[in-house]
PyMOL Python script that loads the backbone (N, CA, C, O; Angstrom):
from pymol import cmd

cmd.read_pdbstr("""\
ATOM      1  N   UNK A   1      55.227 108.111 129.145  1.00  0.00           N
ATOM      2  CA  UNK A   1      55.609 109.439 129.568  1.00  0.00           C
ATOM      3  C   UNK A   1      54.445 110.060 130.333  1.00  0.00           C
ATOM      4  O   UNK A   1      53.300 110.015 129.884  1.00  0.00           O
ATOM      5  N   UNK A   2      54.735 110.614 131.440  1.00  0.00           N
ATOM      6  CA  UNK A   2      53.749 111.324 132.234  1.00  0.00           C
ATOM      7  C   UNK A   2      53.612 112.720 131.648  1.00  0.00           C
ATOM      8  O   UNK A   2      54.604 113.345 131.271  1.00  0.00           O
ATOM      9  N   UNK A   3      52.385 113.204 131.574  1.00  0.00           N
ATOM     10  CA  UNK A   3      52.125 114.511 130.982  1.00  0.00           C
ATOM     11  C   UNK A   3      53.026 115.578 131.595  1.00  0.00           C
ATOM     12  O   UNK A   3      53.021 115.782 132.808  1.00  0.00           O
ATOM     13  N   UNK A   4      53.786 116.244 130.761  1.00  0.00           N
ATOM     14  CA  UNK A   4      54.635 117.332 131.211  1.00  0.00           C
ATOM     15  C   UNK A   4      56.012 116.904 131.679  1.00  0.00           C
ATOM     16  O   UNK A   4      56.843 117.755 131.996  1.00  0.00           O
ATOM     17  N   UNK A   5      56.274 115.609 131.730  1.00  0.00           N
ATOM     18  CA  UNK A   5      57.592 115.127 132.166  1.00  0.00           C
ATOM     19  C   UNK A   5      58.237 114.312 131.057  1.00  0.00           C
ATOM     20  O   UNK A   5      57.568 113.579 130.328  1.00  0.00           O
ATOM     21  N   UNK A   6      59.525 114.454 130.950  1.00  0.00           N
ATOM     22  CA  UNK A   6      60.274 113.704 129.961  1.00  0.00           C
ATOM     23  C   UNK A   6      60.514 112.289 130.474  1.00  0.00           C
ATOM     24  O   UNK A   6      60.792 112.091 131.657  1.00  0.00           O
ATOM     25  N   UNK A   7      60.408 111.311 129.584  1.00  0.00           N
ATOM     26  CA  UNK A   7      60.646 109.920 129.968  1.00  0.00           C
ATOM     27  C   UNK A   7      62.113 109.727 130.347  1.00  0.00           C
ATOM     28  O   UNK A   7      62.987 110.369 129.765  1.00  0.00           O
ATOM     29  N   UNK A   8      62.393 108.860 131.307  1.00  0.00           N
ATOM     30  CA  UNK A   8      63.789 108.618 131.692  1.00  0.00           C
ATOM     31  C   UNK A   8      64.544 107.939 130.555  1.00  0.00           C
ATOM     32  O   UNK A   8      63.993 107.107 129.834  1.00  0.00           O
ATOM     33  N   UNK A   9      65.796 108.302 130.410  1.00  0.00           N
ATOM     34  CA  UNK A   9      66.625 107.689 129.374  1.00  0.00           C
ATOM     35  C   UNK A   9      67.294 106.449 129.963  1.00  0.00           C
ATOM     36  O   UNK A   9      68.067 106.529 130.918  1.00  0.00           O
ATOM     37  N   UNK A  10      66.979 105.320 129.376  1.00  0.00           N
ATOM     38  CA  UNK A  10      67.509 104.050 129.849  1.00  0.00           C
ATOM     39  C   UNK A  10      68.270 103.406 128.706  1.00  0.00           C
ATOM     40  O   UNK A  10      67.786 103.381 127.575  1.00  0.00           O
ATOM     41  N   UNK A  11      69.456 102.884 128.988  1.00  0.00           N
ATOM     42  CA  UNK A  11      70.235 102.186 127.969  1.00  0.00           C
ATOM     43  C   UNK A  11      70.454 100.751 128.410  1.00  0.00           C
ATOM     44  O   UNK A  11      70.908 100.484 129.523  1.00  0.00           O
ATOM     45  N   UNK A  12      70.122  99.833 127.514  1.00  0.00           N
ATOM     46  CA  UNK A  12      70.341  98.417 127.795  1.00  0.00           C
ATOM     47  C   UNK A  12      71.695  98.005 127.250  1.00  0.00           C
ATOM     48  O   UNK A  12      72.013  98.290 126.095  1.00  0.00           O
ATOM     49  N   UNK A  13      72.490  97.343 128.063  1.00  0.00           N
ATOM     50  CA  UNK A  13      73.794  96.878 127.623  1.00  0.00           C
ATOM     51  C   UNK A  13      73.609  95.808 126.557  1.00  0.00           C
ATOM     52  O   UNK A  13      72.959  94.789 126.794  1.00  0.00           O
ATOM     53  N   UNK A  14      74.181  96.044 125.389  1.00  0.00           N
ATOM     54  CA  UNK A  14      74.065  95.099 124.288  1.00  0.00           C
ATOM     55  C   UNK A  14      72.722  95.138 123.575  1.00  0.00           C
ATOM     56  O   UNK A  14      72.420  94.246 122.782  1.00  0.00           O
ATOM     57  N   UNK A  15      71.906  96.162 123.844  1.00  0.00           N
ATOM     58  CA  UNK A  15      70.593  96.262 123.215  1.00  0.00           C
ATOM     59  C   UNK A  15      70.691  96.598 121.735  1.00  0.00           C
ATOM     60  O   UNK A  15      71.635  97.255 121.296  1.00  0.00           O
ATOM     61  N   UNK A  16      69.709  96.141 120.973  1.00  0.00           N
ATOM     62  CA  UNK A  16      69.709  96.340 119.530  1.00  0.00           C
ATOM     63  C   UNK A  16      69.619  97.826 119.171  1.00  0.00           C
ATOM     64  O   UNK A  16      70.382  98.314 118.337  1.00  0.00           O
ATOM     65  N   UNK A  17      68.688  98.538 119.800  1.00  0.00           N
ATOM     66  CA  UNK A  17      68.552  99.963 119.496  1.00  0.00           C
ATOM     67  C   UNK A  17      69.778 100.747 119.949  1.00  0.00           C
ATOM     68  O   UNK A  17      70.167 101.721 119.304  1.00  0.00           O
ATOM     69  N   UNK A  18      70.379 100.332 121.039  1.00  0.00           N
ATOM     70  CA  UNK A  18      71.583 101.009 121.512  1.00  0.00           C
ATOM     71  C   UNK A  18      72.728 100.855 120.512  1.00  0.00           C
ATOM     72  O   UNK A  18      73.508 101.785 120.308  1.00  0.00           O
ATOM     73  N   UNK A  19      72.826  99.682 119.890  1.00  0.00           N
ATOM     74  CA  UNK A  19      73.862  99.477 118.864  1.00  0.00           C
ATOM     75  C   UNK A  19      73.642 100.413 117.681  1.00  0.00           C
ATOM     76  O   UNK A  19      74.590 100.974 117.131  1.00  0.00           O
ATOM     77  N   UNK A  20      72.369 100.574 117.296  1.00  0.00           N
ATOM     78  CA  UNK A  20      72.060 101.498 116.190  1.00  0.00           C
ATOM     79  C   UNK A  20      72.404 102.930 116.590  1.00  0.00           C
ATOM     80  O   UNK A  20      72.983 103.675 115.799  1.00  0.00           O
ATOM     81  N   UNK A  21      72.047 103.318 117.824  1.00  0.00           N
ATOM     82  CA  UNK A  21      72.344 104.679 118.281  1.00  0.00           C
ATOM     83  C   UNK A  21      73.844 104.938 118.357  1.00  0.00           C
ATOM     84  O   UNK A  21      74.294 106.063 118.140  1.00  0.00           O
ATOM     85  N   UNK A  22      74.620 103.899 118.664  1.00  0.00           N
ATOM     86  CA  UNK A  22      76.066 104.061 118.777  1.00  0.00           C
ATOM     87  C   UNK A  22      76.763 104.041 117.422  1.00  0.00           C
ATOM     88  O   UNK A  22      77.944 104.379 117.334  1.00  0.00           O
ATOM     89  N   UNK A  23      76.057 103.654 116.371  1.00  0.00           N
ATOM     90  CA  UNK A  23      76.673 103.658 115.044  1.00  0.00           C
ATOM     91  C   UNK A  23      76.933 105.101 114.622  1.00  0.00           C
ATOM     92  O   UNK A  23      76.377 106.038 115.194  1.00  0.00           O
ATOM     93  N   UNK A  24      77.784 105.264 113.616  1.00  0.00           N
ATOM     94  CA  UNK A  24      78.164 106.626 113.251  1.00  0.00           C
ATOM     95  C   UNK A  24      76.990 107.388 112.632  1.00  0.00           C
ATOM     96  O   UNK A  24      76.164 106.801 111.933  1.00  0.00           O
ATOM     97  N   UNK A  25      76.919 108.693 112.892  1.00  0.00           N
ATOM     98  CA  UNK A  25      75.845 109.510 112.316  1.00  0.00           C
ATOM     99  C   UNK A  25      75.856 109.402 110.793  1.00  0.00           C
ATOM    100  O   UNK A  25      76.915 109.322 110.171  1.00  0.00           O
ATOM    101  N   UNK A  26      74.672 109.400 110.209  1.00  0.00           N
ATOM    102  CA  UNK A  26      74.546 109.270 108.767  1.00  0.00           C
ATOM    103  C   UNK A  26      74.182 107.860 108.350  1.00  0.00           C
ATOM    104  O   UNK A  26      73.770 107.631 107.212  1.00  0.00           O
ATOM    105  N   UNK A  27      74.334 106.900 109.278  1.00  0.00           N
ATOM    106  CA  UNK A  27      73.924 105.526 108.985  1.00  0.00           C
ATOM    107  C   UNK A  27      72.408 105.518 108.791  1.00  0.00           C
ATOM    108  O   UNK A  27      71.683 106.189 109.526  1.00  0.00           O
ATOM    109  N   UNK A  28      71.928 104.757 107.800  1.00  0.00           N
ATOM    110  CA  UNK A  28      70.508 104.765 107.469  1.00  0.00           C
ATOM    111  C   UNK A  28      69.648 104.423 108.680  1.00  0.00           C
ATOM    112  O   UNK A  28      68.699 105.152 108.971  1.00  0.00           O
ATOM    113  N   UNK A  29      69.943 103.349 109.390  1.00  0.00           N
ATOM    114  CA  UNK A  29      69.110 102.916 110.514  1.00  0.00           C
ATOM    115  C   UNK A  29      69.111 103.964 111.626  1.00  0.00           C
ATOM    116  O   UNK A  29      68.073 104.215 112.237  1.00  0.00           O
ATOM    117  N   UNK A  30      70.255 104.570 111.891  1.00  0.00           N
ATOM    118  CA  UNK A  30      70.328 105.583 112.947  1.00  0.00           C
ATOM    119  C   UNK A  30      69.553 106.831 112.551  1.00  0.00           C
ATOM    120  O   UNK A  30      68.841 107.412 113.370  1.00  0.00           O
ATOM    121  N   UNK A  31      69.689 107.238 111.310  1.00  0.00           N
ATOM    122  CA  UNK A  31      68.983 108.425 110.830  1.00  0.00           C
ATOM    123  C   UNK A  31      67.476 108.249 110.961  1.00  0.00           C
ATOM    124  O   UNK A  31      66.777 109.159 111.408  1.00  0.00           O
ATOM    125  N   UNK A  32      66.978 107.085 110.574  1.00  0.00           N
ATOM    126  CA  UNK A  32      65.546 106.820 110.649  1.00  0.00           C
ATOM    127  C   UNK A  32      65.087 106.749 112.102  1.00  0.00           C
ATOM    128  O   UNK A  32      63.996 107.217 112.428  1.00  0.00           O
ATOM    129  N   UNK A  33      65.907 106.170 112.980  1.00  0.00           N
ATOM    130  CA  UNK A  33      65.538 106.021 114.386  1.00  0.00           C
ATOM    131  C   UNK A  33      65.448 107.356 115.106  1.00  0.00           C
ATOM    132  O   UNK A  33      64.533 107.551 115.906  1.00  0.00           O
ATOM    133  N   UNK A  34      66.350 108.266 114.855  1.00  0.00           N
ATOM    134  CA  UNK A  34      66.389 109.509 115.624  1.00  0.00           C
ATOM    135  C   UNK A  34      65.609 110.660 114.989  1.00  0.00           C
ATOM    136  O   UNK A  34      65.365 111.668 115.652  1.00  0.00           O
ATOM    137  N   UNK A  35      65.211 110.533 113.716  1.00  0.00           N
ATOM    138  CA  UNK A  35      64.504 111.633 113.060  1.00  0.00           C
ATOM    139  C   UNK A  35      63.156 111.872 113.707  1.00  0.00           C
ATOM    140  O   UNK A  35      62.331 110.961 113.774  1.00  0.00           O
ATOM    141  N   UNK A  36      62.923 113.080 114.181  1.00  0.00           N
ATOM    142  CA  UNK A  36      61.673 113.494 114.810  1.00  0.00           C
ATOM    143  C   UNK A  36      61.244 112.557 115.944  1.00  0.00           C
ATOM    144  O   UNK A  36      60.052 112.452 116.237  1.00  0.00           O
ATOM    145  N   UNK A  37      62.193 111.879 116.580  1.00  0.00           N
ATOM    146  CA  UNK A  37      61.864 110.945 117.641  1.00  0.00           C
ATOM    147  C   UNK A  37      62.015 111.643 118.984  1.00  0.00           C
ATOM    148  O   UNK A  37      63.080 112.170 119.305  1.00  0.00           O
ATOM    149  N   UNK A  38      60.951 111.642 119.757  1.00  0.00           N
ATOM    150  CA  UNK A  38      60.962 112.337 121.041  1.00  0.00           C
ATOM    151  C   UNK A  38      61.754 111.630 122.116  1.00  0.00           C
ATOM    152  O   UNK A  38      62.050 112.229 123.149  1.00  0.00           O
ATOM    153  N   UNK A  39      62.105 110.375 121.905  1.00  0.00           N
ATOM    154  CA  UNK A  39      62.813 109.634 122.943  1.00  0.00           C
ATOM    155  C   UNK A  39      64.267 109.392 122.588  1.00  0.00           C
ATOM    156  O   UNK A  39      65.150 109.641 123.408  1.00  0.00           O
ATOM    157  N   UNK A  40      64.534 108.914 121.383  1.00  0.00           N
ATOM    158  CA  UNK A  40      65.907 108.676 120.954  1.00  0.00           C
ATOM    159  C   UNK A  40      66.434 109.919 120.262  1.00  0.00           C
ATOM    160  O   UNK A  40      65.670 110.705 119.702  1.00  0.00           O
ATOM    161  N   UNK A  41      67.711 110.083 120.307  1.00  0.00           N
ATOM    162  CA  UNK A  41      68.314 111.212 119.613  1.00  0.00           C
ATOM    163  C   UNK A  41      69.238 111.989 120.522  1.00  0.00           C
ATOM    164  O   UNK A  41      69.283 111.748 121.728  1.00  0.00           O
ATOM    165  N   UNK A  42      69.977 112.924 119.945  1.00  0.00           N
ATOM    166  CA  UNK A  42      70.970 113.667 120.713  1.00  0.00           C
ATOM    167  C   UNK A  42      70.359 114.688 121.671  1.00  0.00           C
ATOM    168  O   UNK A  42      71.021 115.105 122.621  1.00  0.00           O
ATOM    169  N   UNK A  43      69.117 115.098 121.443  1.00  0.00           N
ATOM    170  CA  UNK A  43      68.504 116.079 122.333  1.00  0.00           C
ATOM    171  C   UNK A  43      67.052 115.702 122.597  1.00  0.00           C
ATOM    172  O   UNK A  43      66.443 114.937 121.849  1.00  0.00           O
ATOM    173  N   UNK A  44      66.525 116.246 123.656  1.00  0.00           N
ATOM    174  CA  UNK A  44      65.146 115.974 124.021  1.00  0.00           C
ATOM    175  C   UNK A  44      64.240 116.849 123.163  1.00  0.00           C
ATOM    176  O   UNK A  44      64.423 118.064 123.099  1.00  0.00           O
ATOM    177  N   UNK A  45      63.267 116.233 122.509  1.00  0.00           N
ATOM    178  CA  UNK A  45      62.310 116.979 121.690  1.00  0.00           C
ATOM    179  C   UNK A  45      61.014 117.131 122.466  1.00  0.00           C
ATOM    180  O   UNK A  45      60.449 116.157 122.965  1.00  0.00           O
ATOM    181  N   UNK A  46      60.568 118.336 122.553  1.00  0.00           N
ATOM    182  CA  UNK A  46      59.289 118.579 123.218  1.00  0.00           C
ATOM    183  C   UNK A  46      58.134 118.596 122.218  1.00  0.00           C
ATOM    184  O   UNK A  46      56.982 118.375 122.592  1.00  0.00           O
ATOM    185  N   UNK A  47      58.443 118.860 120.947  1.00  0.00           N
ATOM    186  CA  UNK A  47      57.427 118.851 119.902  1.00  0.00           C
ATOM    187  C   UNK A  47      57.954 118.084 118.698  1.00  0.00           C
ATOM    188  O   UNK A  47      59.161 118.013 118.462  1.00  0.00           O
ATOM    189  N   UNK A  48      57.037 117.520 117.954  1.00  0.00           N
ATOM    190  CA  UNK A  48      57.368 116.809 116.714  1.00  0.00           C
ATOM    191  C   UNK A  48      56.437 117.344 115.643  1.00  0.00           C
ATOM    192  O   UNK A  48      55.225 117.416 115.849  1.00  0.00           O
ATOM    193  N   UNK A  49      56.996 117.720 114.502  1.00  0.00           N
ATOM    194  CA  UNK A  49      56.180 118.248 113.411  1.00  0.00           C
ATOM    195  C   UNK A  49      55.770 117.122 112.476  1.00  0.00           C
ATOM    196  O   UNK A  49      56.625 116.391 111.977  1.00  0.00           O
ATOM    197  N   UNK A  50      54.484 116.976 112.234  1.00  0.00           N
ATOM    198  CA  UNK A  50      54.044 115.963 111.274  1.00  0.00           C
ATOM    199  C   UNK A  50      54.340 116.419 109.854  1.00  0.00           C
ATOM    200  O   UNK A  50      54.693 117.575 109.619  1.00  0.00           O
ATOM    201  N   UNK A  51      54.193 115.503 108.917  1.00  0.00           N
ATOM    202  CA  UNK A  51      54.419 115.836 107.516  1.00  0.00           C
ATOM    203  C   UNK A  51      53.514 116.969 107.065  1.00  0.00           C
ATOM    204  O   UNK A  51      52.495 117.246 107.699  1.00  0.00           O
ATOM    205  N   UNK A  52      53.879 117.618 105.982  1.00  0.00           N
ATOM    206  CA  UNK A  52      53.160 118.802 105.544  1.00  0.00           C
ATOM    207  C   UNK A  52      52.021 118.561 104.571  1.00  0.00           C
ATOM    208  O   UNK A  52      51.491 119.524 104.017  1.00  0.00           O
ATOM    209  N   UNK A  53      51.618 117.307 104.337  1.00  0.00           N
ATOM    210  CA  UNK A  53      50.533 117.093 103.405  1.00  0.00           C
ATOM    211  C   UNK A  53      49.647 115.956 103.891  1.00  0.00           C
ATOM    212  O   UNK A  53      50.042 115.140 104.723  1.00  0.00           O
ATOM    213  N   UNK A  54      48.446 115.931 103.348  1.00  0.00           N
ATOM    214  CA  UNK A  54      47.506 114.873 103.652  1.00  0.00           C
ATOM    215  C   UNK A  54      46.576 114.716 102.456  1.00  0.00           C
ATOM    216  O   UNK A  54      46.236 115.695 101.792  1.00  0.00           O
ATOM    217  N   UNK A  55      46.172 113.496 102.189  1.00  0.00           N
ATOM    218  CA  UNK A  55      45.266 113.250 101.082  1.00  0.00           C
ATOM    219  C   UNK A  55      44.169 112.316 101.565  1.00  0.00           C
ATOM    220  O   UNK A  55      44.439 111.351 102.279  1.00  0.00           O
ATOM    221  N   UNK A  56      42.945 112.600 101.181  1.00  0.00           N
ATOM    222  CA  UNK A  56      41.833 111.730 101.544  1.00  0.00           C
ATOM    223  C   UNK A  56      40.801 111.754 100.431  1.00  0.00           C
ATOM    224  O   UNK A  56      40.820 112.626  99.562  1.00  0.00           O
ATOM    225  N   UNK A  57      39.913 110.797 100.473  1.00  0.00           N
ATOM    226  CA  UNK A  57      38.855 110.721  99.481  1.00  0.00           C
ATOM    227  C   UNK A  57      37.637 110.055 100.104  1.00  0.00           C
ATOM    228  O   UNK A  57      37.755 109.319 101.084  1.00  0.00           O
ATOM    229  N   UNK A  58      36.501 110.309  99.546  1.00  0.00           N
ATOM    230  CA  UNK A  58      35.282 109.669 100.009  1.00  0.00           C
ATOM    231  C   UNK A  58      35.034 108.410  99.185  1.00  0.00           C
ATOM    232  O   UNK A  58      35.400 108.343  98.011  1.00  0.00           O
ATOM    233  N   UNK A  59      34.410 107.416  99.810  1.00  0.00           N
ATOM    234  CA  UNK A  59      34.066 106.193  99.094  1.00  0.00           C
ATOM    235  C   UNK A  59      33.023 106.521  98.026  1.00  0.00           C
ATOM    236  O   UNK A  59      32.091 107.279  98.294  1.00  0.00           O
ATOM    237  N   UNK A  60      33.160 105.971  96.838  1.00  0.00           N
ATOM    238  CA  UNK A  60      32.246 106.335  95.752  1.00  0.00           C
ATOM    239  C   UNK A  60      30.827 105.789  95.919  1.00  0.00           C
ATOM    240  O   UNK A  60      29.872 106.424  95.471  1.00  0.00           O
ATOM    241  N   UNK A  61      30.672 104.636  96.549  1.00  0.00           N
ATOM    242  CA  UNK A  61      29.339 104.027  96.622  1.00  0.00           C
ATOM    243  C   UNK A  61      28.332 104.878  97.398  1.00  0.00           C
ATOM    244  O   UNK A  61      27.218 105.057  96.906  1.00  0.00           O
ATOM    245  N   UNK A  62      28.654 105.411  98.577  1.00  0.00           N
ATOM    246  CA  UNK A  62      27.678 106.278  99.246  1.00  0.00           C
ATOM    247  C   UNK A  62      27.398 107.571  98.478  1.00  0.00           C
ATOM    248  O   UNK A  62      26.307 108.131  98.580  1.00  0.00           O
ATOM    249  N   UNK A  63      28.378 108.041  97.716  1.00  0.00           N
ATOM    250  CA  UNK A  63      28.179 109.272  96.957  1.00  0.00           C
ATOM    251  C   UNK A  63      27.299 109.056  95.727  1.00  0.00           C
ATOM    252  O   UNK A  63      26.528 109.934  95.340  1.00  0.00           O
ATOM    253  N   UNK A  64      27.425 107.877  95.119  1.00  0.00           N
ATOM    254  CA  UNK A  64      26.666 107.590  93.898  1.00  0.00           C
ATOM    255  C   UNK A  64      26.114 106.168  93.965  1.00  0.00           C
ATOM    256  O   UNK A  64      26.677 105.257  93.359  1.00  0.00           O
ATOM    257  N   UNK A  65      25.026 105.972  94.691  1.00  0.00           N
ATOM    258  CA  UNK A  65      24.470 104.623  94.852  1.00  0.00           C
ATOM    259  C   UNK A  65      24.078 103.957  93.534  1.00  0.00           C
ATOM    260  O   UNK A  65      23.962 102.733  93.474  1.00  0.00           O
ATOM    261  N   UNK A  66      23.875 104.736  92.491  1.00  0.00           N
ATOM    262  CA  UNK A  66      23.466 104.159  91.206  1.00  0.00           C
ATOM    263  C   UNK A  66      24.556 103.290  90.578  1.00  0.00           C
ATOM    264  O   UNK A  66      24.275 102.548  89.637  1.00  0.00           O
ATOM    265  N   UNK A  67      25.796 103.364  91.077  1.00  0.00           N
ATOM    266  CA  UNK A  67      26.868 102.532  90.527  1.00  0.00           C
ATOM    267  C   UNK A  67      26.949 101.168  91.209  1.00  0.00           C
ATOM    268  O   UNK A  67      27.851 100.382  90.921  1.00  0.00           O
ATOM    269  N   UNK A  68      26.010 100.885  92.113  1.00  0.00           N
ATOM    270  CA  UNK A  68      26.065  99.629  92.881  1.00  0.00           C
ATOM    271  C   UNK A  68      26.157  98.397  91.984  1.00  0.00           C
ATOM    272  O   UNK A  68      26.991  97.525  92.231  1.00  0.00           O
ATOM    273  N   UNK A  69      25.337  98.307  90.969  1.00  0.00           N
ATOM    274  CA  UNK A  69      25.333  97.111  90.119  1.00  0.00           C
ATOM    275  C   UNK A  69      26.691  96.865  89.474  1.00  0.00           C
ATOM    276  O   UNK A  69      27.132  95.720  89.380  1.00  0.00           O
ATOM    277  N   UNK A  70      27.354  97.918  89.034  1.00  0.00           N
ATOM    278  CA  UNK A  70      28.682  97.774  88.430  1.00  0.00           C
ATOM    279  C   UNK A  70      29.721  97.403  89.489  1.00  0.00           C
ATOM    280  O   UNK A  70      30.571  96.548  89.243  1.00  0.00           O
ATOM    281  N   UNK A  71      29.663  98.029  90.650  1.00  0.00           N
ATOM    282  CA  UNK A  71      30.604  97.732  91.739  1.00  0.00           C
ATOM    283  C   UNK A  71      30.436  96.286  92.185  1.00  0.00           C
ATOM    284  O   UNK A  71      31.421  95.599  92.456  1.00  0.00           O
ATOM    285  N   UNK A  72      29.200  95.827  92.261  1.00  0.00           N
ATOM    286  CA  UNK A  72      28.916  94.470  92.726  1.00  0.00           C
ATOM    287  C   UNK A  72      29.526  93.405  91.820  1.00  0.00           C
ATOM    288  O   UNK A  72      29.771  92.286  92.270  1.00  0.00           O
ATOM    289  N   UNK A  73      29.773  93.727  90.566  1.00  0.00           N
ATOM    290  CA  UNK A  73      30.405  92.771  89.645  1.00  0.00           C
ATOM    291  C   UNK A  73      31.862  92.511  90.009  1.00  0.00           C
ATOM    292  O   UNK A  73      32.369  91.410  89.796  1.00  0.00           O
ATOM    293  N   UNK A  74      32.539  93.527  90.560  1.00  0.00           N
ATOM    294  CA  UNK A  74      33.987  93.450  90.750  1.00  0.00           C
ATOM    295  C   UNK A  74      34.440  93.398  92.210  1.00  0.00           C
ATOM    296  O   UNK A  74      35.582  93.035  92.493  1.00  0.00           O
ATOM    297  N   UNK A  75      33.554  93.756  93.130  1.00  0.00           N
ATOM    298  CA  UNK A  75      33.934  93.861  94.539  1.00  0.00           C
ATOM    299  C   UNK A  75      33.065  92.918  95.355  1.00  0.00           C
ATOM    300  O   UNK A  75      31.845  92.882  95.192  1.00  0.00           O
ATOM    301  N   UNK A  76      33.704  92.158  96.235  1.00  0.00           N
ATOM    302  CA  UNK A  76      32.942  91.290  97.141  1.00  0.00           C
ATOM    303  C   UNK A  76      32.358  92.141  98.259  1.00  0.00           C
ATOM    304  O   UNK A  76      33.086  92.796  99.005  1.00  0.00           O
ATOM    305  N   UNK A  77      31.047  92.121  98.361  1.00  0.00           N
ATOM    306  CA  UNK A  77      30.366  92.831  99.431  1.00  0.00           C
ATOM    307  C   UNK A  77      29.633  91.807 100.288  1.00  0.00           C
ATOM    308  O   UNK A  77      28.966  90.924  99.749  1.00  0.00           O
ATOM    309  N   UNK A  78      29.742  91.905 101.617  1.00  0.00           N
ATOM    310  CA  UNK A  78      29.006  90.987 102.487  1.00  0.00           C
ATOM    311  C   UNK A  78      27.504  91.082 102.220  1.00  0.00           C
ATOM    312  O   UNK A  78      27.009  92.100 101.736  1.00  0.00           O
ATOM    313  N   UNK A  79      26.798  90.012 102.543  1.00  0.00           N
ATOM    314  CA  UNK A  79      25.371  89.920 102.245  1.00  0.00           C
ATOM    315  C   UNK A  79      24.578  91.092 102.822  1.00  0.00           C
ATOM    316  O   UNK A  79      23.687  91.624 102.161  1.00  0.00           O
ATOM    317  N   UNK A  80      24.899  91.495 104.053  1.00  0.00           N
ATOM    318  CA  UNK A  80      24.171  92.598 104.684  1.00  0.00           C
ATOM    319  C   UNK A  80      24.391  93.923 103.946  1.00  0.00           C
ATOM    320  O   UNK A  80      23.468  94.724 103.800  1.00  0.00           O
ATOM    321  N   UNK A  81      25.602  94.137 103.493  1.00  0.00           N
ATOM    322  CA  UNK A  81      25.931  95.374 102.762  1.00  0.00           C
ATOM    323  C   UNK A  81      25.222  95.369 101.404  1.00  0.00           C
ATOM    324  O   UNK A  81      24.652  96.377 100.985  1.00  0.00           O
ATOM    325  N   UNK A  82      25.269  94.214 100.722  1.00  0.00           N
ATOM    326  CA  UNK A  82      24.578  94.114  99.423  1.00  0.00           C
ATOM    327  C   UNK A  82      23.092  94.412  99.593  1.00  0.00           C
ATOM    328  O   UNK A  82      22.504  95.149  98.802  1.00  0.00           O
ATOM    329  N   UNK A  83      22.489  93.834 100.633  1.00  0.00           N
ATOM    330  CA  UNK A  83      21.064  94.039 100.865  1.00  0.00           C
ATOM    331  C   UNK A  83      20.756  95.510 101.152  1.00  0.00           C
ATOM    332  O   UNK A  83      19.751  96.046 100.686  1.00  0.00           O
ATOM    333  N   UNK A  84      21.632  96.151 101.924  1.00  0.00           N
ATOM    334  CA  UNK A  84      21.450  97.574 102.223  1.00  0.00           C
ATOM    335  C   UNK A  84      21.423  98.399 100.945  1.00  0.00           C
ATOM    336  O   UNK A  84      20.540  99.237 100.763  1.00  0.00           O
ATOM    337  N   UNK A  85      22.394  98.164 100.050  1.00  0.00           N
ATOM    338  CA  UNK A  85      22.464  98.964  98.828  1.00  0.00           C
ATOM    339  C   UNK A  85      21.354  98.616  97.846  1.00  0.00           C
ATOM    340  O   UNK A  85      20.879  99.487  97.117  1.00  0.00           O
ATOM    341  N   UNK A  86      20.936  97.359  97.819  1.00  0.00           N
ATOM    342  CA  UNK A  86      19.794  97.006  96.973  1.00  0.00           C
ATOM    343  C   UNK A  86      18.538  97.723  97.460  1.00  0.00           C
ATOM    344  O   UNK A  86      17.769  98.247  96.654  1.00  0.00           O
ATOM    345  N   UNK A  87      18.328  97.746  98.770  1.00  0.00           N
ATOM    346  CA  UNK A  87      17.174  98.474  99.334  1.00  0.00           C
ATOM    347  C   UNK A  87      17.276  99.964  99.028  1.00  0.00           C
ATOM    348  O   UNK A  87      16.276 100.611  98.716  1.00  0.00           O
ATOM    349  N   UNK A  88      18.493 100.504  99.120  1.00  0.00           N
ATOM    350  CA  UNK A  88      18.694 101.923  98.838  1.00  0.00           C
ATOM    351  C   UNK A  88      18.349 102.241  97.385  1.00  0.00           C
ATOM    352  O   UNK A  88      17.752 103.277  97.092  1.00  0.00           O
ATOM    353  N   UNK A  89      18.733 101.336  96.477  1.00  0.00           N
ATOM    354  CA  UNK A  89      18.413 101.544  95.059  1.00  0.00           C
ATOM    355  C   UNK A  89      16.908 101.488  94.810  1.00  0.00           C
ATOM    356  O   UNK A  89      16.375 102.257  94.010  1.00  0.00           O
ATOM    357  N   UNK A  90      16.229 100.575  95.497  1.00  0.00           N
ATOM    358  CA  UNK A  90      14.779 100.438  95.310  1.00  0.00           C
ATOM    359  C   UNK A  90      14.020 101.654  95.839  1.00  0.00           C
ATOM    360  O   UNK A  90      13.002 102.051  95.272  1.00  0.00           O
ATOM    361  N   UNK A  91      14.515 102.236  96.916  1.00  0.00           N
ATOM    362  CA  UNK A  91      13.840 103.389  97.507  1.00  0.00           C
ATOM    363  C   UNK A  91      14.334 104.722  96.962  1.00  0.00           C
ATOM    364  O   UNK A  91      13.805 105.776  97.317  1.00  0.00           O
ATOM    365  N   UNK A  92      15.341 104.678  96.105  1.00  0.00           N
ATOM    366  CA  UNK A  92      15.904 105.917  95.539  1.00  0.00           C
ATOM    367  C   UNK A  92      14.907 106.574  94.605  1.00  0.00           C
ATOM    368  O   UNK A  92      14.264 105.911  93.792  1.00  0.00           O
ATOM    369  N   UNK A  93      14.791 107.863  94.730  1.00  0.00           N
ATOM    370  CA  UNK A  93      13.889 108.600  93.851  1.00  0.00           C
ATOM    371  C   UNK A  93      14.580 108.888  92.526  1.00  0.00           C
ATOM    372  O   UNK A  93      15.761 109.237  92.520  1.00  0.00           O
ATOM    373  N   UNK A  94      13.876 108.750  91.394  1.00  0.00           N
ATOM    374  CA  UNK A  94      14.500 108.987  90.082  1.00  0.00           C
ATOM    375  C   UNK A  94      14.861 110.428  89.824  1.00  0.00           C
ATOM    376  O   UNK A  94      15.390 110.751  88.760  1.00  0.00           O
TER     377      UNK A  94
END
""", "prot")
cmd.dss("prot")
cmd.show_as("cartoon", "prot")
cmd.util.cbc("prot")
cmd.orient("prot")
């Protein structure tokens, strides 16, 4: 899509997505295909709203380097990463 212009609507004869679009409304595949879709659907959408929530977390090792020895027992860490955290533990102030 070119900025500010709507993409042309093209239909392929016998196309898989076209068959889904031609199925009756309420069909699971059609509902999923057209929901918040800027290209497929009964009308042209200029905006799409993302979901209303987000979740994130920080990795525990950079936050608490003192847990390295315990993490190293259960998690495979590449040699360079292991060496980095071992050096960090040695230089850490008590």
